[in-house]
C-alpha positions in Angstrom: -7.2 -13.6 -18.1 -5.5 -16.9 -17.3 -2.7 -16.4 -19.8 -1.6 -13.0 -18.4 1.9 -11.9 -19.2 3.6 -8.6 -18.1 2.7 -5.8 -20.4 0.3 -7.8 -22.6 -2.0 -6.1 -24.9 -5.8 -6.1 -24.4 -5.9 -5.2 -20.7 -8.5 -2.8 -19.3 -6.7 0.5 -18.8 -7.1 2.3 -15.5 -6.9 6.1 -15.0 -3.3 7.4 -15.3 -3.4 8.7 -11.7 -4.1 5.2 -10.4 -0.6 4.0 -11.4 1.1 7.0 -9.7 -1.0 6.6 -6.6 -0.4 2.9 -6.1 3.4 3.4 -6.5 3.8 6.5 -4.3 0.9 6.9 -1.9 0.4 3.2 -1.2 3.6 1.2 -2.0 6.5 3.5 -1.3 4.6 5.3 1.5 4.2 1.9 3.1 7.8 1.0 2.7 9.1 4.3 4.1 6.8 3.9 7.1 7.5 0.2 7.5 3.8 -0.6 7.2 4.0 -4.2 6.0 0.2 -4.6 5.6 0.0 -1.5 3.4 2.9 -2.7 1.3 1.6 -6.3 0.9 -1.9 -4.9 0.0 -0.3 -3.7 -3.3 0.7 -7.2 -4.4 -1.3 -10.0 -5.9 -1.1 -13.3 -3.9 1.1 -14.9 -6.6 3.1 -11.8 -7.4 6.8 -11.8 -8.3 9.3 -9.2 -7.1 12.5 -9.6 -9.1 15.6 -7.6 -8.1 17.0 -7.7 -11.6 20.5 -6.3 -10.8 21.5 -9.4 -8.7 18.8 -11.7 -10.2 17.1 -12.2 -6.8 13.5 -13.4 -7.2 10.9 -13.4 -4.5 7.9 -15.5 -5.7 4.5 -15.1 -3.9 3.3 -12.7 -1.3 4.8 -14.9 1.6 8.3 -14.6 0.1 7.7 -10.9 -0.5 6.5 -10.5 3.1 9.7 -12.2 4.4 11.9 -10.0 2.3 10.2 -6.8 3.6 10.3 -8.1 7.2 14.1 -8.5 6.8 14.5 -5.1 5.1 12.5 -3.4 7.8 14.5 -5.1 10.6 17.9 -4.4 9.0 17.4 -0.7 8.3 16.5 2.0 10.8 15.2 4.5 8.2 14.1 4.3 4.5 13.0 7.2 2.2 12.0 7.2 -1.4 11.6 10.4 -3.4 12.5 12.5 -6.4 10.2 10.4 -8.5 9.9 10.4 -12.2 7.1 8.2 -13.5 6.0 6.9 -16.8 2.8 5.0 -16.9 1.2 3.0 -19.8 -2.4 2.4 -19.0 -2.9 0.2 -22.1 -0.5 -2.4 -20.6 -1.2 -1.6 -16.9 2.5 -0.8 -16.5 4.3 2.0 -14.6 8.0 2.7 -14.6 9.4 4.8 -11.7 12.9 6.3 -11.3 13.7 7.6 -7.8 16.2 8.3 -5.1 16.5 6.0 -2.0 18.1 7.2 1.2 18.4 4.2 3.5 20.3 3.8 6.8 21.4 0.4 8.1 21.0 -0.1 11.8 24.0 1.6 13.4 25.5 2.5 10.1 25.9 5.4 7.6 23.1 6.5 5.3 23.3 5.0 1.8 22.1 6.7 -1.4 20.7 4.7 -4.3 19.3 5.9 -7.6 16.9 3.1 -8.6 14.3 2.2 -11.2 11.3 -0.1 -10.7 9.0 -1.4 -13.4 5.6 -2.4 -12.0 3.2 -4.6 -14.0 -0.4 -4.6 -12.7 -3.1 -7.1 -13.0 -6.6 -6.6 -11.4 -5.4 -3.3 -9.7 -2.4 -5.0 -7.9 1.3 -5.5 -8.6 1.7 -8.9 -10.4 5.3 -8.6 -11.5 7.8 -6.0 -10.2 11.3 -5.5 -11.6 13.8 -3.6 -9.3 17.0 -2.1 -10.7 19.4 -0.9 -8.0 22.4 1.3 -8.3 24.3 -0.4 -5.5 24.3 -3.7 -3.7 21.1 -5.6 -3.5 19.2 -4.6 -0.3 16.2 -6.9 -1.0 17.6 -10.1 0.5 15.7 -13.3 0.9 13.9 -13.4 4.2 12.8 -16.3 6.4 9.6 -17.4 4.6 
């Protein structure tokens, strides 16, 4: 599938539960526990993470790794919950709305109400759009 595009028709659908599990039990569990390997194992090597609110784009797993290394270093605690998911197996897409409670090192806890749209290819995130209700916390790291 060399000409893959996000949400394209004709993809092989996976079980609905797969989409919820990769988002909550693998990806966000890894983020909340600062398990970088677990997080990166959700992404294709050439994946794109696009924080759409500020138009910040992280291209490739190395750039995504650097972004998460910075996030994990800058914040003492991270929690995602109160999920509402909508998955479309025919396009290998899942949209998740959720609450984020995140505390900067030595700072006050921040609350965000965010939405992510995950496009999967070959059982991994290929393109992720992040919509944040506050300032962009997904800054460029030292790749």
